[in-house]
C-alpha positions in Angstrom: 206.8 38.9 213.1 206.1 42.0 211.0 208.5 42.7 208.2 210.2 46.0 208.1 209.5 48.3 205.1 212.3 48.8 202.7 213.6 52.3 202.1 214.7 51.4 198.6 212.2 52.0 195.8 211.3 48.9 193.9 211.9 48.9 190.1 208.8 48.8 188.0 208.4 47.7 184.4 211.0 46.6 181.9 213.9 48.5 180.6 215.2 51.9 181.5 213.6 55.3 181.5 214.4 56.6 178.0 211.6 59.0 177.3 210.4 60.0 180.7 209.7 63.6 181.4 210.4 65.6 184.6 206.7 65.5 185.5 206.6 61.7 185.4 209.7 61.5 187.5 208.2 63.8 190.1 205.0 61.8 190.1 206.8 58.5 190.5 209.0 60.0 193.3 205.8 61.3 195.0 204.2 57.8 194.6 207.2 56.2 196.2 207.2 58.6 199.1 203.5 58.0 199.7 204.1 54.2 199.6 207.0 54.5 202.0 204.9 56.7 204.4 202.1 54.1 204.3 204.5 51.2 205.0 206.2 53.1 207.8 202.9 54.1 209.5 201.6 50.6 209.3 204.8 49.2 210.8 204.7 51.8 213.5 201.1 51.1 214.5 201.8 47.3 214.6 204.8 47.9 216.8 202.9 50.2 219.1 200.1 47.7 219.4 202.6 45.0 220.6 204.3 47.4 223.0 200.9 48.4 224.5 199.7 44.8 224.7 202.8 43.5 226.6 203.7 46.6 228.5 200.4 47.6 230.1 200.5 45.3 233.2 204.2 45.9 233.9 203.5 49.6 233.7 200.7 49.3 236.3 202.9 47.3 238.6 205.7 49.9 238.4 203.4 52.8 239.0 201.8 51.0 241.9 205.3 50.3 243.4 206.4 53.9 243.1 203.2 55.6 244.2 202.1 53.1 246.8 202.6 53.1 250.6 204.9 50.9 252.6 205.7 48.0 252.6 207.1 47.9 249.1 207.6 44.4 247.7 210.8 43.5 245.9 210.7 42.6 242.3 211.4 39.0 243.2 208.4 38.9 245.4 206.2 40.3 242.6 207.4 37.8 240.1 207.3 34.7 242.3 204.2 32.5 242.1 204.1 32.0 245.9 
């Protein structure tokens, strides 16, 4: 199962930020935002792939049941192997 991306930025390096400037803070914030966007998009695409894989045939069955002519089979008749 795919792991969910964390929204908390991971600490990098040792010690605190003693001499960091505002430009470095903005760059690190932008880098964290880009990394989070990449993780989120990867997780979203993996989830969409699973949904499409397992949902396609049931979608076709439901569309066929709603748009088809009579007689309409019950859900039990569709799922039973007989």
